[in-house]
N, C-alpha and C positions, 0 to 999 in steps of 0.2 A: 720811774721818775714821774712825779705828779705833774700832769699837763696844765693844771690850773693853779693860780696863785691863791694860797690860803691866807695871805696877809690881809686881803680885802674882806674876808668873811668875819662876821660877828656871830659867835656860836656859844652854846652852852651857858654855864653860870655867868661867865663874863658878860655875855650879851644881856642876860637878865639884869645884872647889876647896872650896866650902862643905861639900859632903857628905863629902869626904874627912876633914874635921876633926871630924865627928860620931862619937860612939860607934857601934859596929856595930849594936846594936838599932835605932838611929834612922835607919839608912840605907835607908829605904823611903819611897816617895812617899805623902804623906797622902791618904787616900781621901776622895772626896766623900760626901755623905749618901746613904743608900740610897733607892731609889724603890719605891713601891707603886702600880703603874698602876691607873687606873680604866678598865675596859673601855669605858664609855660616852663617854669623852673622846676616843677615837680615831676619826678619819674611817675609813670602811670600807676604803679602799685603803691605809691606814697602820697597820692592825692588826698587821702584821708587826713593827713597831717596839716593841710592848709588852714582849715578852720580852727584847729587847735593851736596853731601858731599864733593866731589872732587873739586867742584866749589868755595867753600867758601874762601880758602886761596888765590888763584890767583885773585879772584874778589875783595877782600879787598885790595890786593896789588895794584890794579889799581885805587882805590879810592883816591881822593885828600883830603886834610885836611878839606875842606869845606863840605865833605860828598857826592860829585858828583861821581856817578859810571862811571868812565872813562873806557877805554879799549874796548868799543864796544861789551859788553857782551849781551846787549838786547836793541832792538829798534834803529831806526835811525831817524834823525841824532843824533849822540852821542855828544850832546852839552849840556851845563849846564842848558839851559832854558827848555829843553825837559823833562817834568815831567814823561813821560813814561819810561825813562831810569832808574828812581828811583824805579821801581816796585819790584826790588829784595830786598827791605827792608823786605818784608815778608819772603823771603828765609833766610836772616840773623836772623830774629826774631825766625823762627822755630828752627834753629840749636842752637841759643843762649839759648833757653828756654826749649827744650824737652830732657828728660832723656832717653837715650837708651845706651846699652852697647857699641855700636859702635860710638856713637856721642861724639867725643872728644871736641866739641865746646860748649857744654852746660856750661853756666856760664863763658866762656872764656872772659877775660877782653878786649882783642883786638877785638873780634867779637862784644861785647856789645858796645865798643867805636865806632866801625864802624857803627853799627846799629843806635846809637844815632846821629852820625854825618849825616848819610844818611837821617834819619827822619828830622833832622834840615833843610837840603837842600830841601827836598821834601816839607815840610810845608812852607818853605820860598818862594816857587814858586807860592803858591795859591794867586789868585786875591782876591780883596776885596769882590767881589760878590759870592765867593765860588768856582769858576771854576779854572782849571789849564791849562797851555799852553802846546803845543806840537811842532808845526812847526815854531812858531815865539814867541818872548817873550810876545807880546800883544794878542796872540790868546786866545780865550775862547773855549777850545777844548772839544767836546763831549766825544771823546775816552779817552783823558787824565783824564778827570773828572770822567767818569763812572768807569774806571778801578781803579782809585785812591780810590774811595769809597769802592771797593771790597777789595783791598789789605790793605788799612789802617784800615778798620774795623776788618779784620782778624788779622792784626798785633796788634791792640789794645787789642783784645781778648787774644792773647798770652802773651802780657806784663802784663795784669791784672792777669791772672792765675799764672804767675810766680812772680808777685809782684816786677817787675823791672821797672826802668825808670819812676817813678811816674809823674815827670814834663811833660814828653812826652805824657803820657796817657791823661793828662788834655788837652794838646794842640791838640792831635788827636781828642778827643771828640768835642772840639770846632770847629776844621776844618771840621769834618764830618757834624756837624750841619749846618755850612755855605754852604757846598756842597749840602746837601739835600735840603735846602731852595731854592737854585738855580735850582737844577736838577728836583725836583718834581713839580715845578711851570709849569702848562700847557701853560703859556704864554712865556716860555723860548723857543724861536724858534730854537735855536741850538740843543736842545734835542728833541723837539716835532714837527713833520711835519705830513702831511696827503698825502700819506703814509710816514712812516719813511724812511729816506735815508739809515741809517745803523742800522738795528734793533738790532744787537748783541751789539752795543755800548750802546744803551739805556737800554737794558736788564741788562747789567753789572752793571750800576748804581743802578738799582732797587734791584738787589741781594745784593749789598753793603749796601743799605739803610735798607733792611730788617734785616740784622745782626746788624747794628748800632742802630736801634730802639729797637731791643731786648736787647741790652746792656744798652741803655739810652732812656727809653720810652719818647715819646712826642706825646700827643694825636692829635695835629694839623698836625704834619708831618705824623703820622700814617694814618690819614684820606687821606692825599695827596697820600701816597703810595698805599693805597687800590684803590683809583681812578686811579692811574697810571697803576696798573696791568690791570684794565678793559680797559683802553685806549690803552695799549700795544696790547691787543688781537684784538682791532678794527683796529689800524693803523699800526701794526707791522707785520701782516701776510696777505698774499695774499689769496683771495678766492680760488685760485688754490691749496693752501696748504703750499707753501714755505714761509720762513721769508724774508722780504724785505732786499735786499742788492743792493743799487743803482737801485731800482725799479724792480730788477730781482731776479732770483734764483741763489744761490751759494752754492754748496755742502759743501765746506770746511768751510765757515763761519757759515753755518746753523748747520752742524753736529758737528764741532769741537769747536765752540765758543758759538753760540746762545743757542743750546740745553743744554750744560753744565751750562750756566748762568741761564737758566730757572730752571734747577734742583737745583742749589744753592739757587735761590730765593724761590723755592717751599719748600725746606727743612727748610728754615728760617721762611716762612710765612704761608704755607699751603693753599695759595690762589688757588681756583679751576680754575681760568682762565688759569693758567699755565699748568695744566693737560689737559685741553681742547685744548690748543694750541699744546701741544705735540702730542695728539691723531691725530689732523688734519695733523701735519707735518709727522708723522709716515705713514699715508695713502699716502702722496705724495712720501715719500721715497720708498714705495712699488712699485711704477711705475718707479723710477729713479735710483735705485741701482740694478744692474743686477748680480744675483748670478751665479757663475760658477758651472756647474753640478758636477765637481770633488770636490767641497767643498773648493777650495783654496782661494776664496775671492769674491770680488764684483767689477764690473766695474761701474763707475759713468757716468751718462748722462751729460757730462761736456760741450758739445757744447753750451748749453744754459747758462752756468755760466757767471756771470757778473764781477767777480773780480779775481778768482783764478782758478787753474788747478789741483785739486786733482783727479787723474784718477782712482786710484785703492785702495781698502781697503782690507787688509789681513783678513782672516776669524777669526783668533785669534790674538788679538793685545795685547801683554804683555807690561808691564811698561818699560819706561815712555810713557804714552799714553794719547792723548788729549781728547779722547771721553769717558774716564772712568766714568765720573760723570753721563753720560746719563742713566746708568743702574739704577739710583735711581728711575726712573719713571716706571721701568718694572712691579712692583706689580700693578700699576694703569693703565698702558698701555701695556698689555701683547704682543701686536703685535710688540712693540719695541724690544722684546727679539731677534728677527731675526737679528738685526743689531749690537748687542754687543756680546762679547765673552761669552761662557758658563763657568760655574764654573769649570767643569771638565777639559775642554781644557785649560783654563787659569792656573789652578793648575799644569797641566802637563808642560806647558811652563815655569812656575816659578821654578819647580823642575829642569828642564833642565838648566835654568839660574844659579841656585844655585850650580849645580854640575860642571859647566864649570870651567876648570883650567885657562882660559884666564883672564888677568887683566880686571877689569871693565873699559870700554872705557870712555874717557873723553868727555864731551859735547863740541861741536864746536861752537864758536862764529859765528853768534849771535843767534843760535838755542838753547836757554837756557830758554824757556818759564817758568816764575815763576808760571803760572797757574797750572802746573802739580802737585805741592805740595798741592795746595788747594783742589785737588780731594780726599784727604785722610780724609776730615773732618767728613764724615758721615758714615763710614763703607762701606761695599760693598753689593750690591743687584743684583749681576749677576744671570741670570736664570740658571736652570739646563740644561744639554744637551737635555733632553727630552722636556722641555718647549721651548727651542730654536728651536728644530727640528719641533715642532708643529707650531710655529710661521712662520717658513720658508715655511711650507706646505701651509699656508694660504696666501702667497704672491699673489697679483692679477694675475701676469703673469704665475702662476702655473695653472691657468684656461686656457682652450684651445681656447677660443673665446671671444673677446670683442673689442670694439672701444671706447676709452676715449678721449674726447676733453675738455681741460680746457683753459680758457682765462682770461687775466687780462691786463688792460691798453694797449690795442693794440697788445698784444702778445698772440699767440696761441700755445699750447703744445699738440701734438697729440701722442697717444699711440694706436697702432693697434696690436692685438694679434690674430693670426690664428694658427691652429694646428701645422704648421711647422715653424712659424716665430713669432718674436716679433720685431716690428719696431717703432722707435721714430722719431718725427719731431718737428721742431721749426719754426714758421712762424709768419706773422703779419705785420701790418703797421709800426711797429718799433721794435727794439731790445733793450734790457735793456742798454747795453753799447757796445762800439766798440770791446770789447773782445769776445762777443758772436758770434756764427756762426749759420746761418739758414739752412733750408733744412732738409734732412734726417740726423738724429743724431746718430743712432745706429742700428745695426742688430744683433739679438740674436736668437739662435736655441736651443730648449729644451735639446738636447743631446750634441751638440757641444759647447754651450755657446756663448760668445760674438765673433762675426766675424768681425764687423766693429765698431769702436769707433771714431766718428768725434771729432776732438779737437777744443777747443776754442783758441783764441789769436794766431792762426797759420794758415796762408794761404797755407802752404805746406802739411798739415796733416788734412784737413777737407774734407768732402764728398761734391763734387761740380763740377761745370763746370768752367774750367780755360781758360781765354783768354791769349794771349801773354803778357808778363810782369807780370805774376802771378796774374792777376786780376781775382778773383774767385767770382762767383755769391753769394756764401754763406757768404761772407764778406759784408753783407748789408741786409736790410729788404727784405723779399719776402712774398708777400701776397698769400694766398692759397684759392682755392675753394675745399671744402670738399664734394665730390660728392657722397660718400657712395656706396651702392650696394655690390654685391658679384661677383667677388672679390672686395674688397674695393678700391675705386678710389679717387685720389686727384690730383689737378693740381696747380702748383705754378709758379710764375714768378718774374723776377727782375722788379723794378719800370719802367725802360726804355723799357722793353720787349725784351731785348737783349738775354735772355734765358727764355724759357718756358719748364717746366719739368712736365711730367705726370707720376704718379706712380700707380701701382696696387699691392695689397697684397692679395694673396690667396694661392693656392697650390704652386705657384711660385711667385716671385716678378719680376715685370717689371718696368724699368725706361727708359722712352723715352724722349730724350733731343732734343730740336730744338733751335739752336743758330743762331744768325744773321751772323756769320762768323766762320771760322775754330777755333776749341777749343780743349780742352783735358778733358776727364773724369778722375777724381781723386778720388780714393777710399782708405781710410786708414784702412788697414787690420790688425787685431790682429792675429799674428801667434805664436803658441806654439812651443817650442823647439822640441817637438816630432812630429809636423805636417809634412806632405809631401806636397810640393807645386810644381805644374807643370804649366808652362806658355807657351802658344803657340800663334800663330797669331790670333786665333779666340776666345780665352778665357783663363781662369785660373781655375785650379782644385785644391781644397784644401781638403786633406784627414786628418781627425782628428779621430783617433780610427776607429770605424766602420762607421763613417759618412763621406760621400763624398759630398762636396759642389762645384757646378759649376757656375762660373761667365762667361756668354757666350754673346758675341756680334756678333756672326754669321759671319760677314765679316772679311776678312783678313786685319789686321792692324799691327802696329808696337808698341806693348805695352812694357812697362818697369816696373820692380819691384825693388824698391830700399829700403834698410833699413833706417828707421828714427832713427839714432844713438842716439839721445837725448831722445827718448821715449821708455822706457823699463818697463817691469812688471816682477814679479817673474815667471820665467819659460816661459816668452813670450817676444816678441818684436814686434814693429809696423813695417810693411812694406807698403809702399805707392805704389799702382798700378796706373799707368797713361796710358791712351789710347788716342792718338791723333785721331781726326776725322775732317770731313769737315763741321761740324755744325749740322749734323744729327747723332744721336747715340742712339741705342736701346740695352739695357742690360736686360738679363734674369738671375735671380739667382734661382737655383733649387737644389733639393736634389736628388742625383742619387741613 
């Protein structure tokens, strides 16, 4: 028996005819009443819904009569042919169908009418081959199609359980079948390349297909999906361990999108390839997320990143949180526990949130990702604090000595750990994209934590040699000779030979630069609010607690230290050290 009255809904062709007869100003969907959530009303594991509850009324108010989500709430361009703008149909479906004491929108006729119209617009954008457009009406978009399969399969599941909008359910089933036929075909070059261009987008479609096929079994498509999971493991992940994003590594897309999509797909399918991929990626993370010794969080090795610049991850990340679904893998991949919140710490953060007297803050356009709500599908599998502590203790750089070199498609990723230092580098005949920065990428100390974090997509905050006009060697490929030995030696150079840099890592770090003309040494330092920094003509001394680090260039020069005002972290800020020189520069980094 349908729990909601369909008499109040305006749907389909009847709605179009009625609305066409109305004056232009009235051609908008009536909004439901606004919500003011009470923090205390939410169960701890459902606090993520509070801000989204506030989103429903204004978002519906911005929809037009045809069901297009106007107002710029999610994705750009905010135009009627962009299918990705419609992904909030899942948000409306959740609130329209789920019974909670605080959910005033369950069964609300206006929300259901908006959902119906939004689905109508979304489905109307699908091409005959099953794909959806994003950046132009005629585009057959991988992202728009992959994510549509996820949101629409989840929306269909909600509608079925609530027994509402039966006509839309049938249309969704048919649309998903068309989409899967296109998406799972290995000959569809938009989806499948060797290697994949955007692995997260391909994974999203497989997760959606897994749910859709659980709802509506199809043996032929199921075989295609099983083959696709195996193919994803082959063409979607680098032998170095990261998931491909424009042929390179990208922490944001790998941790915040790809890994949750794999978790979603795995919970629907149980496919073992997804666990194996997660295990390999967790190993990669163990070299590239740098834990602060005070337990405050993690610095990312982002100079290598091909698409985005997520610099820092807090140790405990309360809702709404994009990586929450990753914890689904923890029972199978215990090492992943290091990189998710512990049950106890998350519970404490949630208690603090619930006790706060402040109003729940509204989400700000366009940062309203509908993916957050999908993370509530499977319950929670966060590790205990003890399990997480044990996983952190097993991080590779908790060992005192190793040299790790990983390579893929002309890119070399170097990780050198010695008792006093952990140093990263990115080299090779090519870089993944123009956003990546080469050379030394980070410097970490076991007691002081991250001292240097070279940025990507930024010529003013990367570690490198800078010529006049802000021409920096790290904004381009640099091939390296990995010479080995103790202390470990490497030498790298620009393609033209304009800069040759030799580095040693042992009890101290040396960096010897030989440039063809006058240049400037540029070092992006991470400075805590509690640090003491002293700059003189021959070097810089950074005191952090009981640890004293000296950056020494011996000769009298005219250095500068300036804050990078746009680059901040909790309790820290980036300061960029610049030291002009005549083309010969020798730096020694030591612990006093």
